C-alpha positions in Angstrom: 14.0 6.2 18.7 16.2 9.3 17.6 14.8 12.7 17.9 16.2 15.5 15.8 15.4 19.3 16.0 16.2 21.8 13.3 16.6 25.5 14.1 17.4 28.0 11.2 19.1 30.8 12.9 19.1 33.6 10.5 20.1 31.4 7.6 20.1 33.3 4.3 18.1 30.7 2.2 16.9 31.0 -1.3 13.2 31.1 -0.6 11.7 30.2 2.9 10.9 33.7 4.0 7.8 35.6 3.8 9.5 38.8 3.7 10.6 39.2 0.2 14.1 40.4 -1.1 15.2 41.0 -4.5 18.8 39.6 -4.3 20.5 37.4 -1.7 22.7 40.3 -0.8 19.7 42.1 0.4 18.5 39.1 2.4 21.9 38.7 4.0 22.0 42.6 4.8 18.5 42.3 6.5 19.3 39.0 8.5 22.7 40.3 9.7 21.5 43.9 10.7 23.2 44.4 14.1 19.8 45.6 15.6 17.9 42.5 14.2 20.5 39.8 15.3 20.8 41.6 18.8 16.9 41.1 19.4 17.3 37.5 17.8 20.2 36.6 20.4 18.3 38.0 23.4 15.3 35.8 22.5 17.3 33.0 21.9 19.0 33.3 25.2 16.1 34.0 27.5 13.1 32.2 25.4 14.4 29.4 23.0 17.5 27.8 24.9 16.3 27.4 28.5 13.6 25.0 28.0 15.9 22.9 25.5 18.5 22.9 28.4 15.8 21.9 30.9 14.2 19.0 29.0 13.4 16.2 31.3 14.1 13.7 28.6 17.6 15.0 27.2 17.9 12.1 24.6 17.7 14.5 21.5 19.7 16.4 19.2 19.3 19.9 17.5 21.0 21.4 14.5 21.2 25.2 14.2 21.9 26.0 10.4 23.6 29.3 10.0 25.1 31.1 6.8 28.7 30.6 6.1 28.9 34.2 5.9 27.7 34.7 9.6 30.1 37.3 11.0 32.7 35.7 13.2 31.7 37.7 16.4 28.0 36.4 16.0 29.1 33.0 15.4 31.2 33.1 18.6 28.2 34.5 20.4 26.1 31.6 19.1 28.6 28.9 20.1 28.8 30.5 23.5 25.1 30.2 24.1 25.1 26.7 23.0 28.2 25.7 25.1 26.2 23.9 27.7 23.8 22.5 25.5 25.4 19.3 24.2 22.6 18.2 22.2 23.3 21.1 19.9 25.5 21.3 16.8 26.1 24.1 14.4 25.8 23.6 10.8 27.1 26.3 8.3 25.9 26.4 4.7 26.1 28.8 1.8 22.9 30.2 0.5 20.8 27.3 -1.1 17.1 26.5 -1.7 15.4 26.6 1.7 13.6 22.9 1.9 16.7 21.5 -0.2 19.2 22.4 2.4 16.8 21.6 5.4 15.9 18.3 4.2 19.7 17.4 3.5 20.7 18.5 7.1 17.7 16.5 8.7 18.6 13.4 6.7 22.5 13.8 7.5 21.6 14.0 11.0 20.2 10.6 11.2 22.3 8.2 13.0 20.7 5.1 11.4 18.5 6.0 8.3 17.1 2.4 8.4 15.4 2.9 11.7 12.5 5.3 12.4 13.2 8.8 13.8 11.2 11.8 15.2 11.7 15.2 13.9 10.8 18.7 15.0 11.3 22.3 13.7 12.3 24.9 16.0 12.3 28.8 15.9 14.9 30.7 17.6 12.3 33.0 19.4 9.9 30.4 20.6 9.8 27.8 23.5 8.5 24.5 24.3 7.5 22.9 27.4 10.3 21.1 29.3 8.6 17.9 28.7 8.1 18.2 25.2 10.6 15.3 24.2 9.2 13.1 27.0 5.7 13.8 25.9 6.5 13.3 22.2 8.0 9.9 23.0 5.3 8.8 25.2 2.5 9.8 22.7 4.4 8.0 19.8 4.6 5.0 22.0 0.8 5.0 22.3 0.4 5.3 18.8 2.4 2.3 17.7 -0.6 0.7 16.1 -1.0 3.8 13.8 2.7 3.9 13.1 3.1 0.6 11.7 1.7 1.1 8.3 2.4 4.7 7.9 5.6 6.2 6.5 4.9 9.4 8.4 2.8 10.6 11.1 2.4 14.1 12.7 1.9 15.1 16.3 0.5 18.4 17.4 0.1 20.1 20.7 -2.1 23.1 19.8 -2.3 24.7 23.3 0.2 27.3 24.3 0.8 31.1 24.5 1.7 34.1 22.7 4.1 36.3 24.3 6.0 39.5 24.1 9.5 40.2 25.7 11.3 43.2 26.6 13.1 45.0 29.4 9.7 45.3 31.5 9.4 41.4 31.6 7.0 39.3 29.8 3.2 39.8 28.6 1.4 36.9 27.4 -1.9 35.5 26.4 -3.2 32.0 26.1 -3.9 30.8 22.5 -5.0 27.8 20.5 -3.0 27.3 17.4 -3.1 24.1 15.6 0.0 23.0 13.6 2.0 25.8 15.0 5.7 25.2 14.4 6.5 24.7 18.0 5.2 21.7 19.7 4.8 20.0 16.4 6.6 16.9 15.5 6.7 14.2 13.0 7.5 10.3 13.0 9.3 9.1 9.9 9.8 5.4 9.5 13.0 3.8 8.6 14.4 3.7 4.9 12.5 6.8 4.2 13.9 10.1 3.1 11.0 12.1 4.2 11.6 15.1 6.7 9.4 17.4 8.3 10.8 20.1 6.0 9.1 18.3 3.0 5.9 19.8 4.1 4.3 23.2 5.1 3.7 22.8 8.6 0.2 24.1 8.4 -0.6 21.5 5.5 0.8 18.3 7.4 -2.9 16.7 7.8 -3.2 16.8 3.9 -0.3 14.1 3.6 -0.4 12.1 6.8 -2.3 11.1 9.7 -2.1 13.8 12.5 -2.5 13.1 16.4 -3.6 16.3 18.1 -3.2 16.4 22.0 -5.1 19.4 23.1 -4.4 19.2 26.9 -1.7 21.2 28.6 0.0 24.3 27.1 3.0 23.2 25.3 4.3 26.1 23.5 5.2 29.9 23.8 5.1 31.7 20.4 7.2 35.0 20.6 5.8 38.2 19.2 8.4 40.5 18.2 9.7 43.1 15.7 11.5 40.7 13.5 8.9 37.7 13.0 9.1 36.7 9.4 5.3 36.2 9.3 4.8 39.5 11.0 2.4 37.6 13.4 -0.9 38.1 12.0 -2.6 36.1 14.4 -0.6 37.2 17.2 -1.4 40.9 16.7 -4.9 40.0 17.3 -4.1 38.7 20.6 -4.2 41.0 23.8 -1.4 40.2 25.9 -1.0 41.3 29.5 2.1 41.4 31.9 2.4 38.1 33.7 1.1 38.0 37.2 2.8 35.9 40.0 1.1 32.8 39.1 1.6 33.3 35.4 5.5 34.0 35.9 5.6 30.8 38.1 4.1 28.7 35.4 6.3 30.2 32.6 9.4 29.4 34.9 8.4 25.7 35.7 6.6 24.9 32.3 9.1 26.8 29.9 12.0 27.6 31.9 11.5 31.2 31.1 12.3 33.4 33.8 11.0 36.8 34.0 13.9 38.3 35.9 16.4 36.8 33.4 14.5 38.4 30.5 14.5 41.8 32.2 18.2 41.5 32.6 19.1 40.5 29.1 16.7 43.1 27.6 17.9 45.9 29.7 21.6 45.2 28.8 
């Protein structure tokens, strides 16, 4: 079954942001601010990409949606970071309505729309466990009797970490966050145009059955200066520097290496 990821990398959508702007020009200026993009690239390199490159099941694809005005040097940097992730493709779009363009991108990525697929959203500053795709497929297989009569089913792993990253390393705290964007996926039956972008991620259980698997930590939610949501929940979490055990867990579970974080954020 095809598994498709979608990452919006500083795409200047019309709507889709909690930080408001009066004009699309203001939004583009905000998103392409050099300091902001530098932080996003550092988080992408040290947090979001390593776990994708380290997936125990590499049978997935992921589309990185960017604006067609993204400056050439930033596009080249993104291409360089994705060069050793063959599952990734970059899709350029002019500003359009947020959900409309993301739904179009996901449906265009389906190899055979007549067959079922799995879909997941992916933020460029978060991480999932290195066995996320494998765990997703295994859980979907165990849910076969549920899937046969449903056009869509959500799968959610609510245990993870909130973390901050900078030149000093990683500070983190465990959290329980149901229906978080990271470690959340959706099954879509064949011949259905539904996508995971048809729905607000926090409201998925209003529209479909949701399978929740509260066992191992499956995500890292980054808390940083350019979070669109301003991380209201994360700001209530007291993070602390990783000890040796925590650093080892982040390295093996999420492919996040604290020394790599220090080097990149110190550059």
